[in-house]
C-alpha positions as CSV (number, residue, x, y, z in Angstrom):
1,X,-54.4,58.7,38.2
2,X,-52.6,61.0,40.4
3,X,-49.4,59.8,42.0
4,X,-49.7,59.2,45.8
5,X,-46.9,59.9,48.2
6,X,-45.8,56.9,50.0
7,X,-47.2,58.0,53.3
8,X,-50.6,58.5,51.7
9,X,-50.8,54.9,50.7
10,X,-53.3,53.0,52.9
11,X,-55.7,50.1,52.6
12,X,-59.1,49.3,54.1
13,X,-60.8,52.9,54.0
14,X,-62.8,52.5,51.0
15,X,-62.6,50.8,47.4
16,X,-61.3,53.9,45.6
17,X,-58.5,54.5,48.1
18,X,-57.5,50.9,48.0
19,X,-57.3,51.0,44.2
20,X,-55.3,54.0,44.2
21,X,-53.1,52.8,47.1
22,X,-52.5,49.4,45.2
23,X,-51.5,51.2,42.0
24,X,-49.0,53.5,44.0
25,X,-47.7,50.5,46.0
26,X,-47.1,48.3,42.9
27,X,-45.3,51.2,41.1
28,X,-43.0,51.6,44.1
29,X,-42.5,47.8,44.4
30,X,-41.6,47.8,40.7
31,X,-39.1,50.6,40.7
32,X,-35.6,49.7,39.6
33,X,-34.1,50.1,42.9
34,X,-36.6,48.2,44.9
35,X,-37.2,45.2,42.5
36,X,-33.5,45.1,41.8
37,X,-32.6,44.8,45.5
38,X,-35.3,42.3,46.0
39,X,-34.5,40.2,43.1
40,X,-30.9,39.9,44.0
41,X,-31.8,38.6,47.3
42,X,-34.8,36.4,46.6
43,X,-34.4,32.7,46.0
44,X,-36.5,29.7,44.8
45,X,-39.6,29.5,46.8
46,X,-40.1,33.1,47.3
47,X,-39.6,33.9,43.5
48,X,-42.0,31.0,42.6
49,X,-44.7,32.2,45.1
50,X,-44.5,35.7,43.8
51,X,-44.5,35.0,40.2
52,X,-47.5,32.5,40.8
53,X,-49.4,35.0,42.7
54,X,-49.1,37.8,40.2
55,X,-49.6,35.5,37.2
56,X,-52.9,34.5,39.0
57,X,-54.0,38.1,39.4
58,X,-53.4,38.6,35.7
59,X,-55.3,35.6,34.7
60,X,-58.3,36.4,37.1
61,X,-58.6,40.1,35.9
62,X,-57.3,40.4,32.2
63,X,-58.7,38.7,29.2
64,X,-56.3,36.8,27.0
65,X,-56.2,39.8,24.5
66,X,-55.6,42.3,27.4
67,X,-52.8,40.2,28.8
68,X,-51.0,40.2,25.4
69,X,-51.8,43.9,24.7
70,X,-51.3,45.4,28.2
71,X,-48.8,43.1,29.9
72,X,-46.8,41.7,27.0
73,X,-47.1,44.9,25.0
74,X,-48.0,43.0,21.8
């Protein structure tokens, strides 16, 4: 999948653009600078909500084996 530029990220046009935009958005969100800054500023409820939402997405869309292989790298 080709890397999208930040200004090309958009949602609601069509499913393929949404998928590509989601992948680009999450990559940017998880960059060391962004996540490091956010993690240093987030507390309790925000951390719990974000982890719960991300864990829910993983559970809904990955099998047990995929979770271990893809997410945990086992």
